[in-house]
C-alpha positions in Angstrom: 70.5 40.3 135.8 67.1 38.4 134.7 65.3 41.6 134.8 67.8 43.4 132.7 67.6 40.6 130.1 63.9 40.7 129.9 63.9 44.6 129.0 66.1 43.7 126.0 64.5 44.1 122.5 63.9 40.8 120.6 66.8 41.8 118.5 69.2 42.2 121.1 68.1 39.0 122.9 68.7 37.3 119.6 72.1 39.0 119.3 73.2 38.0 122.7 72.1 34.5 122.8 72.9 33.2 119.1 75.5 35.6 118.1 73.6 36.4 114.8 76.0 39.0 113.9 73.5 41.9 113.9 75.1 45.3 114.2 73.7 47.5 116.4 74.3 51.2 115.7 73.6 53.9 118.3 73.0 57.2 116.4 74.2 59.5 119.2 75.2 63.3 119.1 78.3 65.7 119.5 76.5 67.4 122.3 77.6 64.6 124.6 81.2 66.2 124.5 79.8 69.5 126.0 80.6 72.9 124.7 83.7 73.5 122.4 84.8 76.7 123.6 85.7 79.3 121.0 88.4 77.1 119.1 88.1 73.7 120.6 87.3 70.5 118.5 86.5 67.3 119.9 87.8 63.9 118.6 86.3 60.6 119.7 88.7 60.0 122.5 87.6 63.3 124.4 85.9 62.9 127.8 82.1 63.2 127.8 80.9 66.4 129.7 77.1 67.0 128.7 75.6 70.3 129.9 71.9 69.4 129.5 69.3 66.7 130.5 69.1 65.8 126.8 72.7 65.5 126.0 73.3 63.7 129.5 70.7 61.1 128.5 72.3 60.5 125.1 75.6 60.1 127.0 73.9 57.5 129.2 72.7 55.5 126.1 76.2 55.6 124.7 77.4 54.2 128.0 74.9 51.4 128.0 75.9 50.4 124.4 79.5 50.3 125.2 78.7 48.3 128.2 76.8 45.7 126.4 79.6 45.5 123.9 82.3 44.8 126.7 80.0 42.5 128.6 78.2 40.4 126.1 80.4 40.9 122.9 77.4 42.5 121.0 78.5 44.1 117.7 78.0 47.7 118.2 79.1 51.2 116.7 78.4 54.6 117.9 77.9 57.6 115.6 78.1 61.0 117.0 76.7 63.6 114.6 76.6 67.4 114.5 73.4 69.3 113.5 71.5 67.6 110.7 69.2 69.5 108.3 67.1 68.9 105.0 63.5 68.8 104.0 60.6 67.1 106.1 62.3 68.4 109.4 60.3 69.3 112.4 59.6 73.1 112.4 61.0 73.4 115.9 64.3 73.1 114.5 66.3 76.4 113.4 66.3 76.1 109.8 62.8 74.8 108.9 61.3 77.2 111.7 63.2 80.3 110.2 62.1 79.4 106.5 58.6 79.0 107.7 58.2 82.3 109.7 59.8 84.1 106.9 57.6 83.0 104.2 54.7 84.1 106.4 56.2 87.4 107.4 56.3 86.1 111.2 59.0 87.2 113.5 62.0 84.9 113.6 62.8 84.2 117.2 66.7 84.2 117.6 68.0 83.0 121.1 70.1 85.8 122.8 72.4 87.2 120.2 72.3 84.4 117.7 76.0 83.7 117.8 75.7 80.3 119.0 77.9 78.2 116.6 76.9 74.8 115.2 78.5 72.4 112.5 75.7 71.5 109.9 75.3 68.4 108.2 73.0 67.4 105.4 70.9 64.5 106.4 72.0 62.5 103.2 75.5 62.9 104.1 74.8 61.5 107.7 72.9 58.6 106.1 75.9 57.9 103.8 78.0 57.9 106.9 75.8 55.4 108.7 76.0 53.1 105.8 79.8 53.5 105.6 79.9 52.5 109.3 77.7 49.5 109.0 79.6 48.3 106.1 83.2 49.0 106.8 83.4 50.1 110.6 85.4 48.4 113.2 83.2 46.9 115.6 83.1 48.8 119.0 84.4 52.1 117.6 83.0 55.5 117.9 82.7 57.6 114.8 82.2 61.5 114.8 80.3 62.6 111.8 80.8 66.2 111.1 79.9 68.3 108.1 82.6 70.8 108.2 80.2 73.7 108.2 80.4 75.8 111.2 77.9 78.7 111.1 76.6 80.9 113.6 72.6 80.8 114.2 72.2 84.5 113.3 74.2 84.0 109.9 72.1 81.2 108.9 68.9 83.3 109.8 70.3 86.1 107.4 71.1 83.8 104.8 67.6 82.6 104.6 66.0 86.0 104.8 68.3 87.0 101.9 67.5 84.0 99.8 63.5 84.7 100.6 64.0 88.5 99.9 62.7 89.2 103.3 64.0 92.1 105.5 66.1 91.5 108.5 63.6 93.5 110.6 61.7 90.1 111.1 64.5 89.0 113.4 63.5 89.2 117.2 65.9 88.3 119.7 64.5 86.3 122.4 65.5 84.9 125.9 68.1 82.2 125.7 67.1 78.5 126.6 68.4 76.7 129.5 71.6 74.9 129.0 72.2 76.4 125.6 75.9 75.9 124.7 77.6 78.4 122.5 79.5 76.2 120.3 79.8 72.4 119.5 82.6 71.2 117.2 83.6 67.6 116.3 86.5 66.2 114.5 85.5 63.9 111.8 89.0 62.7 110.7 88.7 59.3 112.0 85.8 58.3 109.7 87.2 60.3 106.6 90.7 58.5 107.0 89.5 55.0 108.1 86.5 54.6 106.2 86.7 56.9 103.0 83.5 58.8 104.0 83.2 62.6 103.5 80.4 64.9 103.1 79.2 65.6 99.7 77.1 68.7 100.3 78.3 72.2 100.6 76.2 74.1 102.9 75.2 76.5 100.2 73.9 73.6 97.9 72.2 71.9 100.8 70.3 75.3 102.0 69.3 76.0 98.4 67.6 72.6 98.0 66.2 72.8 101.6 64.7 76.2 101.2 63.3 75.2 97.7 61.6 72.1 99.2 59.6 74.2 101.8 58.5 76.6 99.2 57.4 73.7 97.0 55.5 71.9 99.7 53.2 74.4 101.4 50.5 71.6 102.3 52.8 69.6 104.4 54.3 72.7 106.3 50.5 73.7 107.0 49.6 70.2 108.1 52.6 70.0 110.7 52.2 73.8 112.0 48.7 73.1 113.3 47.5 71.9 116.8 50.4 70.5 119.0 52.9 72.6 117.1 51.5 75.7 118.2 51.5 74.6 121.8 55.3 73.7 121.4 55.9 77.2 119.7 54.4 79.0 122.6 56.3 77.1 125.1 59.5 77.8 123.5 59.4 81.3 122.2 56.2 82.8 123.8 53.1 84.2 122.1 
């Protein structure tokens, strides 16, 4: 137990020893529930069934946070969110990747048939949800944070091409990545009913602002697409 204690961060040590009332918030992911099937939607009480090493590691962190709450009465919450998007996002993610490739007339790599479905959440809505949980959330509770915007990847790619007046011939279907679930869907009814939070951005509004940001900030894009990013791109999508 002493070794476990030494691994704690100073904040967690102080929280545990002196009961300072520091709220510990774990920002997790809806992927810990696993694939949702064609029509399913996960509430916070759903069993966790991750399908990839990434989501399994996130589930493990969730379990550790809950264990410290139960054992040491640490003040914790867990937020499980859907896919975030906005400006300044790493170009390995779907939306900024497709915007960038379309702008430079490079092929847009779409996994398999592109019909993987995700719920999309504007990052500012996510931040507002985090503030709501920290301010009004019940200690020890899990809150799902979804944007109510389920979209197939291929539909998003086509929307980006249309907004940039680029041809759909740029779409290139590539081999699917391992452990790629077809659909994730979470129910945000708990946080909306108990804490009064709800997403403010429509997907159309958020996408318009996001695309405009990448158009207006070519220097930022050029900087992040050099060096290490090129190696990452080759690993993910080939040459």
